[in-house]
DONU-317504 format. One record per residue (C-alpha): x, y, z; residue number from 1; residue in one letter. Coordinates in steps of 0.001 Angstrom, whole numbers, plus 500000, padded with zeros to 6 digits. Example, Ala and Ser with C-alpha at 12.3 -4.5 7.8 and 13.67 -1.06 7.14 Angstrom:
BEGIN
NODE        x        y        z   seq   type
NODE   512300   495500   507800     1      a
NODE   513670   498940   507140     2      s
***
This chain:
BEGIN
NODE        x        y        z   seq   type
NODE   414221   688161   909984     1      m
NODE   411277   690116   909365     2      q
NODE   410400   690807   905661     3      n
NODE   411218   693488   903951     4      c
NODE   407269   694089   902803     5      t
NODE   405991   693560   906379     6      d
NODE   408145   696306   907457     7      t
NODE   407470   698770   904611     8      a
NODE   403627   697922   905508     9      l
NODE   404007   698592   909046    10      e
NODE   405909   702058   908359    11      s
NODE   402802   702929   905814    12      i
NODE   400424   701918   908568    13      h
NODE   402222   703946   911004    14      l
NODE   402124   706934   908591    15      y
NODE   398505   706524   907796    16      f
NODE   397738   706355   911863    17      q
NODE   399690   710081   912317    18      k
NODE   397164   711116   909398    19      i
NODE   394628   710083   911093    20      t
NODE   395267   711658   914247    21      d
NODE   395812   714840   912449    22      l
NODE   392562   714595   910845    23      c
NODE   390441   714078   914363    24      n
NODE   392047   717240   915644    25      k
NODE   391008   719266   912014    26      n
NODE   387218   719758   912433    27      a
NODE   387406   721313   908667    28      d
NODE   388826   718272   907198    29      f
NODE   386877   716549   905014    30      p
NODE   384918   713557   906100    31      e
NODE   384672   711233   902784    32      e
NODE   388927   712143   902774    33      l
NODE   388699   710954   906537    34      h
NODE   387052   708039   905916    35      t
NODE   389379   706852   902738    36      c
NODE   392467   706889   905280    37      l
NODE   391307   705195   907910    38      q
NODE   390075   702090   905467    39      t
NODE   393266   702276   903960    40      a
NODE   394850   702208   907409    41      s
NODE   392374   699102   908599    42      a
NODE   393464   697283   905100    43      i
NODE   397370   697374   905878    44      i
NODE   396657   696644   909319    45      s
NODE   395022   693385   908248    46      k
NODE   397791   692502   905650    47      l
NODE   400052   693176   908575    48      i
NODE   398315   690780   911509    49      h
NODE   396410   688746   909272    50      f
NODE   397978   687463   906154    51      p
NODE   395925   686113   903399    52      g
NODE   392791   687205   904743    53      k
NODE   392464   690562   903105    54      v
NODE   389742   689613   900293    55      e
NODE   388016   691556   897505    56      s
NODE   385112   691985   899796    57      e
NODE   387468   694388   901669    58      d
NODE   388045   696265   898957    59      i
NODE   384791   696673   897581    60      k
NODE   382798   697378   900249    61      y
NODE   384857   699783   902757    62      p
NODE   382235   701116   905012    63      g
NODE   382245   697973   907002    64      t
NODE   386112   697043   907007    65      i
NODE   387263   699038   909887    66      c
NODE   384331   697632   912118    67      r
NODE   385198   694286   911213    68      d
NODE   389082   694139   911009    69      i
NODE   389341   695746   914743    70      y
NODE   386371   693747   916068    71      q
NODE   388549   690431   914730    72      e
NODE   392104   692047   916238    73      m
NODE   390783   692654   919502    74      a
NODE   389210   689046   919700    75      e
NODE   392817   687542   918770    76      v
NODE   395018   690174   920566    77      i
NODE   392687   690088   923573    78      e
NODE   392960   686218   923705    79      h
NODE   396870   686016   922943    80      t
NODE   397833   688715   925460    81      g
NODE   395755   686499   928040    82      n
NODE   397325   683267   926796    83      t
NODE   401009   684834   927366    84      i
NODE   400382   686733   930479    85      y
NODE   398608   683328   932153    86      k
NODE   401656   681262   930856    87      m
NODE   404144   683636   932444    88      l
NODE   402154   683324   935927    89      l
NODE   402603   679564   935481    90      q
NODE   406029   679394   934704    91      l
NODE   407491   682245   937128    92      t
NODE   404707   680549   939374    93      g
NODE   404298   684124   941069    94      a
NODE   401356   684651   943793    95      k
NODE   402204   688384   944979    96      h
NODE   402576   690644   942220    97      i
NODE   403175   694771   942174    98      l
NODE   401530   696648   939226    99      y
NODE   402674   700033   938721   100      l
NODE   401195   700975   935289   101      p
NODE   398470   703157   934462   102      d
NODE   395467   700320   934368   103      c
NODE   393087   702512   932920   104      s
NODE   394664   702503   929676   105      s
NODE   395875   698638   929021   106      s
NODE   393834   695502   929180   107      s
NODE   396715   693612   931312   108      v
NODE   395835   694237   934588   109      l
NODE   392134   693206   933924   110      s
NODE   393622   689790   932337   111      s
NODE   396155   689284   935527   112      l
NODE   392299   689717   937597   113      g
NODE   390777   686979   936051   114      v
NODE   393970   684651   935498   115      l
NODE   395988   685317   938537   116      i
NODE   396255   681615   940237   117      p
NODE   394333   680900   943548   118      e
NODE   395526   682530   946913   119      h
NODE   397235   684879   945012   120      s
NODE   397037   688669   945296   121      r
NODE   397728   691573   943581   122      i
NODE   398460   694918   944633   123      v
NODE   397405   697803   942353   124      v
NODE   398838   702010   942493   125      g
NODE   395366   703521   941198   126      i
NODE   395907   707297   940882   127      s
NODE   392573   708717   942057   128      d
NODE   389516   707193   944267   129      l
NODE   387203   706997   940636   130      h
NODE   389377   705159   938922   131      e
NODE   389506   702720   941954   132      k
NODE   386060   702557   941673   133      e
NODE   385727   701742   937698   134      v
NODE   388087   698900   938061   135      t
NODE   387322   697239   941255   136      q
NODE   383853   696500   939325   137      g
NODE   385361   694087   936729   138      s
NODE   387956   692491   939110   139      l
NODE   388289   689679   942011   140      w
NODE   388040   691988   944749   141      k
NODE   389668   689104   947234   142      e
NODE   392659   689141   944900   143      s
NODE   393082   693145   944591   144      i
NODE   394658   695438   946533   145      d
NODE   393956   698674   945562   146      m
NODE   396206   701680   946642   147      r
NODE   395379   704865   945864   148      i
NODE   397780   707283   945303   149      g
NODE   400990   708373   943413   150      s
NODE   403345   705755   942355   151      t
NODE   406028   707370   944454   152      t
NODE   403418   707319   947725   153      d
NODE   402236   703471   947151   154      v
NODE   405481   702210   946944   155      l
NODE   406949   704187   950038   156      k
NODE   403746   702534   951766   157      e
NODE   404695   699134   950535   158      l
NODE   408534   699268   951904   159      v
NODE   407106   700716   955300   160      a
NODE   404845   697706   955645   161      s
NODE   407676   695218   954408   162      g
NODE   405869   694151   951460   163      e
NODE   407556   691558   949059   164      q
NODE   406509   690608   945285   165      f
NODE   407206   687471   942938   166      d
NODE   406618   689489   940219   167      m
NODE   406522   693590   939625   168      v
NODE   405124   695202   936528   169      f
NODE   406363   698973   935647   170      i
NODE   405744   701153   932848   171      d
NODE   409015   701777   930939   172      a
NODE   408640   705005   929638   173      t
NODE   407591   706570   933269   174      e
NODE   409594   709123   933332   175      q
NODE   410598   708398   937388   176      n
NODE   410976   704688   936553   177      l
NODE   415026   704710   937631   178      i
NODE   413820   706232   941202   179      n
NODE   411160   703507   941511   180      y
NODE   413624   700623   940320   181      y
NODE   416047   701795   942553   182      n
NODE   413442   702149   945621   183      l
NODE   412360   698352   944600   184      i
NODE   415544   696693   944628   185      i
NODE   417314   698879   947235   186      s
NODE   414611   698084   949670   187      s
NODE   414450   694133   948626   188      n
NODE   410972   694263   947514   189      m
NODE   411504   692203   944871   190      l
NODE   411768   688260   945903   191      k
NODE   414879   686202   945053   192      m
NODE   414350   684875   941344   193      n
NODE   411563   687565   941177   194      g
NODE   410731   689228   938069   195      v
NODE   410766   692706   937007   196      i
NODE   408272   692834   933722   197      c
NODE   408757   696161   931853   198      l
NODE   405907   697770   929469   199      q
NODE   405618   699801   926748   200      r
NODE   402473   700228   924519   201      k
NODE   403605   700729   920829   202      t
NODE   401596   704238   920981   203      s
NODE   404789   705230   923961   204      q
NODE   407423   703494   921725   205      m
NODE   406849   705665   918477   206      n
NODE   405452   708839   920097   207      s
NODE   408864   710537   921448   208      s
NODE   412332   710693   921746   209      n
NODE   411855   711429   925245   210      e
NODE   410405   707626   926200   211      n
NODE   412744   706217   924059   212      e
NODE   415476   707849   926290   213      t
NODE   414029   706383   929372   214      v
NODE   413767   703041   927864   215      a
NODE   417531   703162   927132   216      r
NODE   418526   704362   930588   217      k
NODE   416431   701391   932322   218      i
NODE   418297   699062   930227   219      t
NODE   421603   700437   931314   220      d
NODE   420789   700720   934592   221      v
NODE   419712   696772   934841   222      i
NODE   422832   695931   932652   223      n
NODE   424565   697510   935420   224      a
NODE   423218   695499   938396   225      d
NODE   425109   692169   939129   226      p
NODE   422276   691276   940814   227      g
NODE   419924   691450   937925   228      m
NODE   419851   689076   934961   229      e
NODE   421472   690902   931894   230      q
NODE   419166   692532   929954   231      i
NODE   420817   691023   926866   232      s
NODE   419349   687689   928309   233      k
NODE   415736   688603   928861   234      k
NODE   412664   687041   927690   235      i
NODE   410642   689793   925624   236      s
NODE   407901   690139   923275   237      w
NODE   405502   692239   921255   238      t
NODE   401918   692376   921272   239      m
NODE   399768   694760   918773   240      y
NODE   399994   698386   920996   241      r
NODE   402525   696213   923512   242      e
NODE   405826   695520   924098   243      s
NODE   407002   693278   927376   244      v
NODE   410532   692744   928743   245      q
NODE   411307   690669   931746   246      l
NODE   414519   690515   934080   247      c
NODE   414968   687710   937041   248      k
NODE   416356   688659   939609   249      r
NODE   419663   686744   940444   250      e
NODE   420870   687281   944129   251      w
NODE   423642   684364   943178   252      t
NODE   425195   687007   941056   253      n
NODE   425195   689906   943991   254      y
NODE   428720   690649   944674   255      s
NODE   427844   693255   947364   256      g
NODE   425869   690563   949531   257      g
NODE   428619   687889   949191   258      m
NODE   430708   690979   950385   259      q
NODE   428910   690996   953321   260      k
NODE   429359   687382   954399   261      g
NODE   425847   685929   952369   262      i
NODE   427252   682395   951155   263      s
NODE   425937   681372   947521   264      n
NODE   425564   678023   948837   265      d
NODE   422351   675503   948564   266      a
NODE   420871   676612   951800   267      v
NODE   420832   680271   950338   268      f
NODE   419982   679952   946609   269      s
NODE   418142   676400   947177   270      g
NODE   418918   673149   946556   271      y
NODE   419257   672809   942420   272      n
NODE   418014   676285   942563   273      r
NODE   414579   675031   944184   274      c
NODE   413070   676303   947361   275      c
NODE   411862   674117   949550   276      i
NODE   408435   674309   948938   277      l
NODE   409264   673782   945329   278      d
NODE   411295   670457   946075   279      r
NODE   407849   668854   947910   280      l
NODE   406329   669039   944596   281      r
NODE   405381   665844   942710   282      l
NODE   404445   667254   939131   283      d
NODE   404810   665165   936512   284      g
NODE   405215   661467   938831   285      k
NODE   403274   658621   938561   286      v
NODE   401870   657282   941799   287      a
NODE   399778   654498   943101   288      y
NODE   397479   653998   946326   289      v
NODE   396325   650544   947369   290      t
NODE   393245   650453   949946   291      g
NODE   392946   654017   947919   292      g
NODE   389251   653888   947947   293      g
NODE   388402   655193   951496   294      q
NODE   389408   656562   954691   295      g
NODE   393757   656846   954830   296      i
NODE   394150   655539   950836   297      g
NODE   391574   658242   949825   298      r
NODE   393527   661366   951720   299      a
NODE   396375   659936   950213   300      f
NODE   395405   660011   946873   301      s
NODE   394278   663278   947089   302      h
NODE   397774   664973   948855   303      a
NODE   399992   662893   946356   304      l
NODE   397159   664483   943818   305      g
NODE   397342   667852   944652   306      e
NODE   401403   668040   945061   307      a
NODE   401085   667280   941148   308      g
NODE   401336   663161   940399   309      a
NODE   399191   661255   938754   310      k
NODE   397411   659122   940850   311      i
NODE   396450   655155   940015   312      a
NODE   393658   654700   942697   313      v
NODE   393076   651195   943582   314      i
NODE   391109   649232   945732   315      d
NODE   389404   645658   946278   316      i
NODE   386150   647516   945537   317      a
NODE   386111   649321   942183   318      l
NODE   383052   651284   942686   319      e
NODE   385107   653001   945887   320      k
NODE   387978   653286   943444   321      a
NODE   386166   654885   940729   322      k
NODE   384475   657745   943234   323      t
NODE   387526   658716   944449   324      v
NODE   389152   658913   940899   325      a
NODE   386270   661487   939703   326      l
NODE   386709   663122   943168   327      e
NODE   390729   663835   941728   328      l
NODE   389652   664389   937841   329      e
NODE   386948   667108   939354   330      l
NODE   389998   668758   941211   331      k
NODE   392112   668937   937566   332      g
NODE   394278   665336   938778   333      i
NODE   395007   662878   936553   334      k
NODE   393804   659492   937768   335      s
NODE   392720   656118   937093   336      v
NODE   390853   653330   938740   337      a
NODE   391850   649891   939344   338      m
NODE   390404   647253   941012   339      a
NODE   392697   644522   943047   340      a
NODE   393254   642173   945677   341      d
NODE   396689   642994   946838   342      v
NODE   397055   639327   948380   343      s
NODE   396887   637886   944650   344      k
NODE   399734   637860   942985   345      e
NODE   398254   638028   939880   346      e
NODE   396548   641009   940441   347      d
NODE   399383   642851   941944   348      v
NODE   401502   642627   938819   349      q
NODE   398408   643272   936532   350      r
NODE   398185   646543   938284   351      i
NODE   402103   647447   937857   352      v
NODE   401750   646464   934283   353      d
NODE   398737   648469   933316   354      n
NODE   400328   651451   934985   355      i
NODE   403475   651288   933191   356      v
NODE   401927   650201   930390   357      a
NODE   399282   653647   930592   358      n
NODE   402012   655859   932196   359      w
NODE   405512   654568   931367   360      g
NODE   406634   653993   934967   361      r
NODE   406150   654103   938255   362      i
NODE   407708   657086   940723   363      d
NODE   405580   656088   943779   364      i
NODE   404125   653549   945549   365      a
NODE   401823   653882   948312   366      c
NODE   400980   650252   949943   367      n
NODE   398394   651050   952264   368      n
NODE   395886   648405   952204   369      a
NODE   395261   646715   955052   370      g
NODE   392663   645055   957227   371      i
NODE   392069   644168   961088   372      n
NODE   389857   641538   962663   373      m
NODE   389794   641687   966361   374      n
NODE   389956   638717   968626   375      s
NODE   391684   637623   971901   376      a
NODE   394645   635748   970809   377      s
NODE   393372   632189   972436   378      e
NODE   390323   632732   969754   379      d
NODE   392376   633756   967052   380      t
NODE   392138   631216   964169   381      t
NODE   394481   630531   961670   382      l
NODE   392361   631826   958708   383      e
NODE   391815   635032   960761   384      e
NODE   395620   634908   960872   385      w
NODE   396530   633994   957400   386      d
NODE   394093   636426   955741   387      r
NODE   395590   639476   958295   388      t
NODE   399191   638515   957020   389      f
NODE   398070   637929   953316   390      n
NODE   396723   641229   953056   391      v
NODE   398883   643351   955848   392      n
NODE   402430   642034   954988   393      l
NODE   402486   639459   952113   394      r
NODE   400298   641466   950114   395      g
NODE   402339   644763   951400   396      l
NODE   405720   642616   950311   397      f
NODE   404602   641620   946537   398      m
NODE   403614   645247   945870   399      c
NODE   407102   646513   947098   400      c
NODE   408471   643850   944882   401      q
NODE   406764   644290   941594   402      a
NODE   407005   648336   941988   403      a
NODE   410916   648142   943302   404      g
NODE   411438   646025   940135   405      r
NODE   410404   649153   938213   406      v
NODE   411905   651901   940215   407      m
NODE   414824   649759   940080   408      l
NODE   415325   649509   936644   409      s
NODE   414449   653394   936402   410      q
NODE   417224   654181   938941   411      g
NODE   414802   656029   941084   412      y
NODE   411395   655597   943122   413      g
NODE   409610   656305   946428   414      k
NODE   408047   653470   948342   415      i
NODE   405509   654655   951109   416      i
NODE   404081   651498   953210   417      n
NODE   401528   651896   956026   418      t
NODE   402308   650301   959204   419      a
NODE   400729   651547   962449   420      s
NODE   401499   652615   965534   421      m
NODE   400336   648736   967072   422      a
NODE   404039   647972   965640   423      s
NODE   405501   650086   968777   424      l
NODE   403014   649423   971296   425      i
NODE   400017   646813   972595   426      v
NODE   397202   649242   971945   427      p
NODE   394521   648317   974132   428      h
NODE   391989   647321   975319   429      p
NODE   391073   645811   971664   430      q
NODE   392605   642007   971555   431      k
NODE   394149   642214   967901   432      q
NODE   397415   639814   967840   433      l
NODE   397382   639131   963921   434      a
NODE   397038   643048   963514   435      y
NODE   399693   643925   965814   436      n
NODE   402325   641415   964564   437      t
NODE   401298   642310   960884   438      s
NODE   402136   645502   961317   439      k
NODE   405218   644995   962949   440      a
NODE   406374   643091   960372   441      g
NODE   406007   646006   957732   442      v
NODE   408070   647637   959995   443      v
NODE   411219   645706   959521   444      k
NODE   410294   644941   955985   445      l
NODE   410517   648497   955279   446      t
NODE   413951   648492   957011   447      q
NODE   415303   646086   955202   448      t
NODE   414246   646901   951535   449      l
NODE   415141   650454   952301   450      g
NODE   418973   649602   953446   451      t
NODE   419034   647113   950413   452      e
NODE   417750   649386   947795   453      w
NODE   418891   653111   948651   454      i
NODE   422305   653015   946614   455      d
NODE   420234   652087   943849   456      r
NODE   418207   655056   944145   457      g
NODE   414691   653448   945715   458      v
NODE   413750   654593   949127   459      r
NODE   411355   652587   951227   460      v
NODE   409700   653974   954535   461      n
NODE   406495   654023   956405   462      c
NODE   404008   655865   958480   463      i
NODE   402776   654587   961518   464      s
NODE   399016   656259   961964   465      p
NODE   397819   656131   965482   466      g
NODE   394176   655740   965676   467      i
NODE   392409   657432   962517   468      v
NODE   388613   658397   963072   469      d
NODE   387289   656772   959932   470      t
NODE   383821   655078   959736   471      p
NODE   384883   651571   960929   472      l
NODE   385676   653715   964433   473      i
NODE   382033   654552   965039   474      h
NODE   380650   650613   964540   475      t
NODE   379187   649303   967262   476      d
NODE   381953   647031   968305   477      a
NODE   383927   650191   968331   478      l
NODE   382115   652929   970094   479      k
NODE   383034   651760   973198   480      p
NODE   386407   651934   972950   481      l
NODE   386395   655624   971886   482      v
NODE   387090   657318   975199   483      q
NODE   389187   654991   976496   484      c
NODE   391916   655522   973429   485      w
NODE   391084   659321   974040   486      m
NODE   392487   658597   977910   487      n
NODE   395799   657256   976285   488      d
NODE   396557   660174   973854   489      i
NODE   398353   663321   974618   490      p
NODE   396725   664994   972101   491      a
NODE   392935   664543   973469   492      g
NODE   391668   663653   970237   493      r
NODE   391953   660676   967618   494      l
NODE   394107   661097   964349   495      a
NODE   392301   662396   960914   496      q
NODE   392995   661270   958247   497      v
NODE   393972   664729   956977   498      t
NODE   396936   664798   959606   499      d
NODE   398643   662337   957478   500      l
NODE   398396   664284   954211   501      q
NODE   401862   666314   954373   502      a
NODE   403953   662984   955864   503      a
NODE   403140   661034   952615   504      v
NODE   403990   664254   950330   505      v
NODE   407123   664370   952315   506      f
NODE   408320   661221   952211   507      l
NODE   407401   660676   948138   508      a
NODE   409092   664022   947332   509      s
NODE   413117   664621   946234   510      e
NODE   412726   666547   949744   511      a
NODE   413154   663163   951578   512      s
NODE   415607   661539   949370   513      d
NODE   418191   660746   952320   514      y
NODE   415962   659176   954199   515      m
NODE   415154   655375   953898   516      t
NODE   414204   653086   956539   517      g
NODE   411954   655187   958541   518      h
NODE   409028   654211   960769   519      n
NODE   407484   657870   960491   520      l
NODE   405108   657882   963802   521      v
NODE   401959   660459   963815   522      i
NODE   399735   659164   966823   523      e
NODE   399133   662358   968710   524      g
NODE   401794   661051   971680   525      g
NODE   399903   657982   972218   526      q
NODE   402967   655550   972038   527      s
NODE   405107   657621   974753   528      l
NODE   401959   656627   977298   529      w
***
């Protein structure tokens, strides 16, 4: 509960403001008295907003206090407002925003122009061309869609074009507010789980009974709407000169929709109330990628990191792993580089132990490291065979086992192994007996673990890429084979590492929880010919 002294100070401050406003309207009012009133008002403001910061110098030299206090308050208010709106946008994930209040008299629009996430868009209703020219100069032009005209005309234009928004800002004291609200809701302009943000300036809140009546009426309308979260449950806050109230559209409560045959099920409202794109997110997950220093492993590291996971980049060449980890850090992705030879049991156990020690768990194990040593079958040595299997199959098994033990203890985890199209067909004209056989083993290992562990929360799947355009392809030994491969691929091109990124995110996410032991083939149709 607010302290009585604070309430009294606020009341006195409001009276001083009103007296000062009256002074400004009277040219004959003594300047000295006007200055005294303004100074007293500033001191009270500082007592309210900065308790304990009023010093004797403020009273002894009142001539500068107004400028100093208001400057300090402006900086704090701007920072606080920006932080709150940034948090609001992050929490709601709003990408498409409609802003209707008078932007010329509020700092919110400029804040949104700076703070809205990349690839987001804000549509703004502007009353005249001059205001548009003034406002546009300080905002991201590519993010702001200025619409000139009255609020009613702007809304009708947006309805006609079928626009939908994640968040709508409205002036809570606008006289036609209820009409605007009804038009937004009836035209389905606000998306499911979309948020309406009602803004009221402090000056508006205290300026007239008429504004209070408008605010009460819109509250009653929202409370009576079964499709909106009750206003009594709203999120609200008050900043200096501005009060904000949020209400959320809950279509699951919309009885009218249910009467029209709309089922309130997981398809309509989303599994666990999450849309499909949200279910692909990996926020808070911990992942590692072996062979992450180049090629497919590098692409997997970036994809999993962009989806929200922390990434341990593991490679036999530490410098390559460090380079990829640096790339991730530059993109704001938490990462670490580790050196390991996955054919060595002690290296595999070390990286798993280190990841758990640093991040507490392993949610995603991307076992991608592999080698290929081309030779005719009659010329394949046992050394070549053993080296290939030690990395491609034995090493992959050790990674699955070590990470799997952690995941089984957690009760959840995703293991994604890199197999190959060579597990399905015999690619030609290259000769690679050891490689083909090892990758067929990866598929069968994946299927076996996938069936054994799914009822304990661990899913094991693999990806079988076709021939991928990596630096290895451009070596003198393989260049002559490229055209032959192209003739075998219905897509008419080699795979790019980016062709594989969506697959690894899907298999790592909860969206694939019912999939296990699957070999996801991405080869442009080559295995069909």
